[in-house]
A tleap script that builds the chain and sets N, CA, C and O, in Angstrom:
source leaprc.protein.ff14SB
mol = sequence {
  NMET ALA SER ILE GLU PHE PRO ASP HIE LEU
  ILE ALA LEU GLU ARG SER ALA TRP ALA GLU
  ILE GLN ARG GLY GLU LEU THR VAL GLU THR
  ALA ARG ASP VAL HIE GLU ALA VAL THR ALA
  PHE ALA ALA GLU ALA GLY ILE ALA ARG LEU
  GLU VAL GLU MET GLY LEU LYS GLN ALA VAL
  ARG HIE ALA ALA ALA ALA CGLY
}
set mol.1.N position { -7.105 18.868 39.438 }
set mol.1.CA position { -6.470 20.066 39.925 }
set mol.1.C position { -7.400 21.246 39.690 }
set mol.1.O position { -7.910 21.433 38.585 }
set mol.2.N position { -7.619 22.037 40.726 }
set mol.2.CA position { -8.503 23.193 40.627 }
set mol.2.C position { -7.818 24.320 39.860 }
set mol.2.O position { -6.591 24.412 39.831 }
set mol.3.N position { -8.622 25.169 39.245 }
set mol.3.CA position { -8.080 26.319 38.537 }
set mol.3.C position { -7.593 27.348 39.551 }
set mol.3.O position { -8.307 27.688 40.495 }
set mol.4.N position { -6.397 27.832 39.352 }
set mol.4.CA position { -5.786 28.784 40.278 }
set mol.4.C position { -5.616 30.109 39.545 }
set mol.4.O position { -5.159 30.138 38.402 }
set mol.5.N position { -5.982 31.196 40.198 }
set mol.5.CA position { -5.769 32.539 39.648 }
set mol.5.C position { -4.379 32.998 40.074 }
set mol.5.O position { -4.164 33.373 41.226 }
set mol.6.N position { -3.443 32.966 39.136 }
set mol.6.CA position { -2.074 33.355 39.445 }
set mol.6.C position { -1.896 34.856 39.285 }
set mol.6.O position { -2.408 35.442 38.332 }
set mol.7.N position { -1.168 35.488 40.215 }
set mol.7.CA position { -0.884 36.916 40.064 }
set mol.7.C position { 0.063 37.147 38.880 }
set mol.7.O position { 0.835 36.266 38.504 }
set mol.8.N position { -0.014 38.327 38.314 }
set mol.8.CA position { 0.784 38.662 37.134 }
set mol.8.C position { 2.284 38.472 37.368 }
set mol.8.O position { 2.992 37.987 36.485 }
set mol.9.N position { 2.766 38.849 38.546 }
set mol.9.CA position { 4.212 38.740 38.792 }
set mol.9.C position { 4.679 37.285 38.783 }
set mol.9.O position { 5.806 36.995 38.381 }
set mol.10.N position { 3.822 36.381 39.222 }
set mol.10.CA position { 4.179 34.962 39.232 }
set mol.10.C position { 4.206 34.408 37.801 }
set mol.10.O position { 5.090 33.626 37.453 }
set mol.11.N position { 3.257 34.809 36.995 }
set mol.11.CA position { 3.234 34.417 35.587 }
set mol.11.C position { 4.491 34.947 34.886 }
set mol.11.O position { 5.126 34.229 34.114 }
set mol.12.N position { 4.841 36.200 35.159 }
set mol.12.CA position { 6.021 36.800 34.526 }
set mol.12.C position { 7.295 36.067 34.917 }
set mol.12.O position { 8.156 35.832 34.069 }
set mol.13.N position { 7.427 35.703 36.185 }
set mol.13.CA position { 8.600 34.953 36.630 }
set mol.13.C position { 8.700 33.611 35.929 }
set mol.13.O position { 9.774 33.222 35.471 }
set mol.14.N position { 7.581 32.903 35.846 }
set mol.14.CA position { 7.601 31.583 35.204 }
set mol.14.C position { 7.869 31.714 33.705 }
set mol.14.O position { 8.554 30.869 33.129 }
set mol.15.N position { 7.349 32.744 33.075 }
set mol.15.CA position { 7.636 32.958 31.648 }
set mol.15.C position { 9.126 33.187 31.426 }
set mol.15.O position { 9.707 32.663 30.476 }
set mol.16.N position { 9.738 33.972 32.308 }
set mol.16.CA position { 11.180 34.206 32.200 }
set mol.16.C position { 11.953 32.909 32.366 }
set mol.16.O position { 12.882 32.632 31.608 }
set mol.17.N position { 11.569 32.113 33.362 }
set mol.17.CA position { 12.243 30.838 33.585 }
set mol.17.C position { 12.062 29.910 32.394 }
set mol.17.O position { 13.017 29.258 31.973 }
set mol.18.N position { 10.867 29.839 31.848 }
set mol.18.CA position { 10.591 28.961 30.719 }
set mol.18.C position { 11.411 29.395 29.496 }
set mol.18.O position { 11.938 28.551 28.772 }
set mol.19.N position { 11.515 30.689 29.272 }
set mol.19.CA position { 12.324 31.182 28.157 }
set mol.19.C position { 13.796 30.797 28.352 }
set mol.19.O position { 14.464 30.391 27.401 }
set mol.20.N position { 14.292 30.924 29.568 }
set mol.20.CA position { 15.675 30.532 29.854 }
set mol.20.C position { 15.868 29.030 29.661 }
set mol.20.O position { 16.890 28.598 29.129 }
set mol.21.N position { 14.904 28.247 30.084 }
set mol.21.CA position { 14.982 26.790 29.918 }
set mol.21.C position { 15.053 26.442 28.434 }
set mol.21.O position { 15.865 25.613 28.023 }
set mol.22.N position { 14.210 27.072 27.645 }
set mol.22.CA position { 14.181 26.780 26.215 }
set mol.22.C position { 15.494 27.154 25.518 }
set mol.22.O position { 15.880 26.526 24.532 }
set mol.23.N position { 16.174 28.181 26.039 }
set mol.23.CA position { 17.467 28.577 25.472 }
set mol.23.C position { 18.626 27.789 26.085 }
set mol.23.O position { 19.771 27.922 25.652 }
set mol.24.N position { 18.323 26.966 27.099 }
set mol.24.CA position { 19.367 26.229 27.796 }
set mol.24.C position { 20.200 27.119 28.692 }
set mol.24.O position { 21.380 26.850 28.916 }
set mol.25.N position { 19.590 28.189 29.214 }
set mol.25.CA position { 20.314 29.184 29.991 }
set mol.25.C position { 19.669 29.473 31.348 }
set mol.25.O position { 19.836 30.570 31.879 }
set mol.26.N position { 18.943 28.524 31.914 }
set mol.26.CA position { 18.300 28.767 33.204 }
set mol.26.C position { 19.360 29.026 34.262 }
set mol.26.O position { 20.288 28.235 34.433 }
set mol.27.N position { 19.215 30.134 34.967 }
set mol.27.CA position { 20.167 30.475 36.024 }
set mol.27.C position { 19.633 30.040 37.380 }
set mol.27.O position { 18.430 29.859 37.568 }
set mol.28.N position { 20.548 29.878 38.309 }
set mol.28.CA position { 20.169 29.538 39.679 }
set mol.28.C position { 19.296 30.647 40.256 }
set mol.28.O position { 18.335 30.372 40.975 }
set mol.29.N position { 19.621 31.883 39.947 }
set mol.29.CA position { 18.868 33.017 40.472 }
set mol.29.C position { 17.415 33.005 39.990 }
set mol.29.O position { 16.493 33.237 40.771 }
set mol.30.N position { 17.224 32.734 38.710 }
set mol.30.CA position { 15.862 32.677 38.172 }
set mol.30.C position { 15.086 31.535 38.800 }
set mol.30.O position { 13.939 31.709 39.212 }
set mol.31.N position { 15.709 30.368 38.873 }
set mol.31.CA position { 15.038 29.208 39.470 }
set mol.31.C position { 14.678 29.484 40.929 }
set mol.31.O position { 13.586 29.137 41.379 }
set mol.32.N position { 15.593 30.107 41.662 }
set mol.32.CA position { 15.341 30.436 43.065 }
set mol.32.C position { 14.202 31.442 43.183 }
set mol.32.O position { 13.323 31.282 44.030 }
set mol.33.N position { 14.205 32.473 42.348 }
set mol.33.CA position { 13.156 33.493 42.396 }
set mol.33.C position { 11.778 32.881 42.171 }
set mol.33.O position { 10.825 33.210 42.877 }
set mol.34.N position { 11.673 31.986 41.182 }
set mol.34.CA position { 10.397 31.325 40.907 }
set mol.34.C position { 9.992 30.453 42.084 }
set mol.34.O position { 8.843 30.490 42.525 }
set mol.35.N position { 10.930 29.674 42.587 }
set mol.35.CA position { 10.628 28.775 43.706 }
set mol.35.C position { 10.142 29.558 44.928 }
set mol.35.O position { 9.154 29.181 45.558 }
set mol.36.N position { 10.831 30.635 45.257 }
set mol.36.CA position { 10.435 31.441 46.416 }
set mol.36.C position { 9.065 32.085 46.220 }
set mol.36.O position { 8.262 32.142 47.151 }
set mol.37.N position { 8.805 32.564 45.019 }
set mol.37.CA position { 7.507 33.192 44.743 }
set mol.37.C position { 6.381 32.163 44.776 }
set mol.37.O position { 5.300 32.446 45.293 }
set mol.38.N position { 6.623 30.979 44.233 }
set mol.38.CA position { 5.627 29.909 44.265 }
set mol.38.C position { 5.351 29.496 45.702 }
set mol.38.O position { 4.196 29.315 46.089 }
set mol.39.N position { 6.401 29.349 46.488 }
set mol.39.CA position { 6.250 28.946 47.891 }
set mol.39.C position { 5.448 29.983 48.672 }
set mol.39.O position { 4.559 29.630 49.447 }
set mol.40.N position { 5.763 31.261 48.468 }
set mol.40.CA position { 5.042 32.329 49.167 }
set mol.40.C position { 3.576 32.371 48.743 }
set mol.40.O position { 2.688 32.484 49.588 }
set mol.41.N position { 3.322 32.281 47.449 }
set mol.41.CA position { 1.942 32.305 46.960 }
set mol.41.C position { 1.156 31.119 47.504 }
set mol.41.O position { 0.012 31.277 47.930 }
set mol.42.N position { 1.755 29.944 47.493 }
set mol.42.CA position { 1.076 28.743 47.991 }
set mol.42.C position { 0.710 28.897 49.456 }
set mol.42.O position { -0.393 28.538 49.868 }
set mol.43.N position { 1.634 29.432 50.243 }
set mol.43.CA position { 1.370 29.627 51.672 }
set mol.43.C position { 0.235 30.629 51.885 }
set mol.43.O position { -0.646 30.401 52.715 }
set mol.44.N position { 0.253 31.726 51.148 }
set mol.44.CA position { -0.787 32.753 51.268 }
set mol.44.C position { -2.149 32.228 50.838 }
set mol.44.O position { -3.168 32.541 51.454 }
set mol.45.N position { -2.158 31.431 49.781 }
set mol.45.CA position { -3.420 30.932 49.216 }
set mol.45.C position { -3.921 29.671 49.923 }
set mol.45.O position { -5.068 29.265 49.738 }
set mol.46.N position { -3.055 29.056 50.734 }
set mol.46.CA position { -3.459 27.822 51.403 }
set mol.46.C position { -3.557 26.648 50.452 }
set mol.46.O position { -4.399 25.766 50.622 }
set mol.47.N position { -2.689 26.640 49.447 }
set mol.47.CA position { -2.673 25.583 48.435 }
set mol.47.C position { -1.313 24.902 48.510 }
set mol.47.O position { -0.304 25.553 48.783 }
set mol.48.N position { -1.284 23.608 48.271 }
set mol.48.CA position { -0.014 22.881 48.282 }
set mol.48.C position { 0.940 23.485 47.259 }
set mol.48.O position { 0.546 23.788 46.133 }
set mol.49.N position { 2.198 23.658 47.658 }
set mol.49.CA position { 3.200 24.246 46.773 }
set mol.49.C position { 3.319 23.493 45.458 }
set mol.49.O position { 3.422 24.104 44.395 }
set mol.50.N position { 3.305 22.181 45.527 }
set mol.50.CA position { 3.433 21.377 44.314 }
set mol.50.C position { 2.263 21.631 43.362 }
set mol.50.O position { 2.454 21.703 42.148 }
set mol.51.N position { 1.074 21.765 43.901 }
set mol.51.CA position { -0.101 22.052 43.056 }
set mol.51.C position { 0.038 23.408 42.375 }
set mol.51.O position { -0.295 23.558 41.200 }
set mol.52.N position { 0.533 24.395 43.124 }
set mol.52.CA position { 0.754 25.723 42.543 }
set mol.52.C position { 1.806 25.648 41.441 }
set mol.52.O position { 1.611 26.185 40.350 }
set mol.53.N position { 2.918 24.981 41.731 }
set mol.53.CA position { 4.004 24.884 40.753 }
set mol.53.C position { 3.551 24.183 39.475 }
set mol.53.O position { 3.830 24.652 38.372 }
set mol.54.N position { 2.861 23.074 39.626 }
set mol.54.CA position { 2.390 22.333 38.448 }
set mol.54.C position { 1.381 23.162 37.651 }
set mol.54.O position { 1.444 23.205 36.422 }
set mol.55.N position { 0.463 23.811 38.341 }
set mol.55.CA position { -0.543 24.629 37.665 }
set mol.55.C position { 0.074 25.815 36.946 }
set mol.55.O position { -0.340 26.165 35.841 }
set mol.56.N position { 1.063 26.429 37.575 }
set mol.56.CA position { 1.735 27.574 36.961 }
set mol.56.C position { 2.483 27.154 35.706 }
set mol.56.O position { 2.386 27.816 34.673 }
set mol.57.N position { 3.222 26.066 35.790 }
set mol.57.CA position { 3.945 25.572 34.617 }
set mol.57.C position { 2.979 25.243 33.485 }
set mol.57.O position { 3.239 25.569 32.327 }
set mol.58.N position { 1.875 24.604 33.817 }
set mol.58.CA position { 0.888 24.260 32.798 }
set mol.58.C position { 0.309 25.522 32.162 }
set mol.58.O position { 0.169 25.599 30.941 }
set mol.59.N position { -0.026 26.505 32.989 }
set mol.59.CA position { -0.614 27.740 32.471 }
set mol.59.C position { 0.347 28.458 31.524 }
set mol.59.O position { -0.066 28.938 30.468 }
set mol.60.N position { 1.614 28.532 31.894 }
set mol.60.CA position { 2.591 29.247 31.066 }
set mol.60.C position { 2.970 28.458 29.839 }
set mol.60.O position { 2.997 29.005 28.736 }
set mol.61.N position { 3.262 27.193 30.006 }
set mol.61.CA position { 3.755 26.392 28.882 }
set mol.61.C position { 2.667 26.083 27.871 }
set mol.61.O position { 2.943 26.038 26.672 }
set mol.62.N position { 1.447 25.871 28.317 }
set mol.62.CA position { 0.359 25.604 27.364 }
set mol.62.C position { -0.053 26.874 26.648 }
set mol.62.O position { -0.437 26.840 25.479 }
set mol.63.N position { 0.026 27.993 27.348 }
set mol.63.CA position { -0.277 29.275 26.705 }
set mol.63.C position { 0.760 29.587 25.639 }
set mol.63.O position { 0.427 30.100 24.571 }
set mol.64.N position { 2.029 29.274 25.933 }
set mol.64.CA position { 3.108 29.509 24.961 }
set mol.64.C position { 2.945 28.596 23.748 }
set mol.64.O position { 3.201 29.019 22.620 }
set mol.65.N position { 2.530 27.372 23.961 }
set mol.65.CA position { 2.346 26.418 22.856 }
set mol.65.C position { 1.162 26.817 21.970 }
set mol.65.O position { 1.194 26.639 20.752 }
set mol.66.N position { 0.116 27.360 22.606 }
set mol.66.CA position { -1.083 27.743 21.853 }
set mol.66.C position { -0.866 29.023 21.066 }
set mol.66.O position { -1.471 29.224 20.012 }
set mol.67.N position { 0.014 29.903 21.588 }
set mol.67.CA position { 0.196 31.204 20.943 }
set mol.67.C position { 1.346 31.248 20.125 }
set mol.67.O position { 1.631 32.279 19.516 }
savepdb mol mol.pdb
quit
């Protein structure tokens, strides 16, 4: 998987979703917001949505584990 430069707003959305997941409080609205932002970014960047989603989750979750 190639390294992807994620925009700050996408990182912030995924961080919010990850925090909600960890608390067991993920809302439909948060999940939808992340999904829509990932889909839009993938289309703009010409990258498969799944690759963007996996890379974003890895970037946020591994950064949280390291810090």
